[in-house]
C-alpha positions as CSV (number, residue, x, y, z in Angstrom):
1,M,-18.7,43.0,2.6
2,K,-17.5,45.0,-0.5
3,F,-16.3,42.7,-3.2
4,E,-15.2,43.7,-6.7
5,N,-14.2,41.6,-9.8
6,H,-10.6,41.4,-10.6
7,Q,-9.0,41.0,-14.0
8,Y,-6.6,38.4,-12.6
9,Y,-8.4,36.2,-10.1
10,N,-8.0,32.8,-8.5
11,S,-11.1,32.7,-6.3
12,E,-14.9,32.9,-6.7
13,I,-17.4,34.3,-4.2
14,L,-21.1,33.7,-4.6
15,L,-23.5,35.9,-2.5
16,S,-26.9,34.7,-1.3
17,N,-28.6,37.2,-3.7
18,G,-26.9,35.4,-6.7
19,D,-24.1,38.0,-7.3
20,K,-20.8,36.4,-8.2
21,Y,-17.4,37.9,-7.8
22,Q,-14.1,36.6,-9.2
23,V,-11.4,38.0,-7.0
24,N,-7.7,37.6,-6.1
25,A,-7.4,35.6,-2.9
26,N,-4.5,37.7,-1.5
27,W,-6.6,40.8,-2.0
28,L,-9.3,39.2,0.2
29,H,-6.9,38.7,3.0
30,N,-5.2,42.1,2.7
31,E,-8.6,43.9,2.7
32,K,-9.7,41.7,5.7
33,L,-12.6,40.4,3.6
34,D,-11.9,36.8,4.6
35,N,-14.5,36.2,7.3
36,W,-16.4,33.2,6.0
37,Q,-18.0,32.0,9.2
38,G,-21.3,30.3,8.3
39,W,-20.6,30.4,4.6
40,S,-20.2,27.2,2.6
41,C,-16.6,26.5,1.7
42,N,-15.0,23.9,-0.5
43,A,-12.2,23.2,2.0
44,G,-12.4,19.5,2.8
45,F,-14.4,18.9,-0.4
46,T,-11.7,19.9,-2.9
47,R,-8.7,20.2,-0.6
48,L,-7.3,18.2,2.3
49,D,-4.4,18.7,4.7
50,I,-2.6,15.9,6.5
51,D,-0.4,16.9,9.5
52,K,2.7,15.2,10.8
53,D,0.6,12.8,12.9
54,F,-1.4,11.8,9.8
55,N,-4.5,13.5,11.0
56,V,-6.7,14.6,8.0
57,H,-8.2,18.1,8.1
58,S,-10.4,20.0,5.7
59,S,-7.6,22.2,4.3
60,Q,-4.9,24.0,6.1
61,C,-7.4,26.0,8.2
62,K,-8.3,22.7,10.0
63,N,-12.0,23.7,10.0
64,D,-12.9,20.1,10.4
65,N,-10.9,17.1,11.6
66,L,-11.8,14.2,9.3
67,G,-9.9,11.5,11.1
68,N,-6.5,9.8,10.6
69,I,-5.2,8.2,7.5
70,F,-4.7,4.9,9.4
71,T,-8.3,4.8,10.6
72,E,-11.6,5.2,8.7
73,W,-12.3,8.6,7.4
74,Q,-14.2,10.1,4.5
75,P,-13.7,13.3,2.6
76,F,-16.7,15.6,2.4
77,T,-19.1,15.0,-0.5
78,Q,-20.2,18.6,-0.5
79,P,-19.0,22.0,0.8
80,S,-19.2,22.5,4.5
81,P,-19.9,25.5,6.7
82,C,-16.9,27.5,7.8
83,K,-16.4,27.7,11.6
84,L,-13.6,30.2,11.6
85,T,-13.8,34.0,12.3
86,R,-11.1,34.6,9.7
87,C,-9.5,32.6,7.0
88,T,-5.9,31.5,7.6
89,G,-4.3,33.7,5.0
90,C,-3.0,30.7,3.2
91,T,-3.8,31.1,-0.5
92,D,-4.7,27.5,-0.9
93,D,-7.5,28.0,1.6
94,L,-8.5,31.4,0.3
95,I,-9.0,30.2,-3.3
96,Q,-11.6,27.6,-2.2
97,H,-15.0,28.4,-3.6
98,K,-17.1,30.4,-1.0
99,K,-20.9,30.6,-1.0
100,E,-22.9,32.8,1.3
101,N,-25.8,30.8,2.9
């Protein structure tokens, strides 16, 4: 993946070699640089999504189903691996901190 730092950014990407990029999330999606499968993502750690049936998911991407607000559930205590081939394109998901494992 080819990342570049942006003057105006809202997301941070950390590569396994230690390189860090501060980028605009919409740029990631537009350039199709939003495949985080296997990477650590803060979705579910810093952001939750509750659907109309009160199911709790790790962000809008629904990478993980954490349960239902009327039953026991726990938010993540650390970033979790992304299971998706491509991010949703939702800026709230794209701005979550990403770290290559």
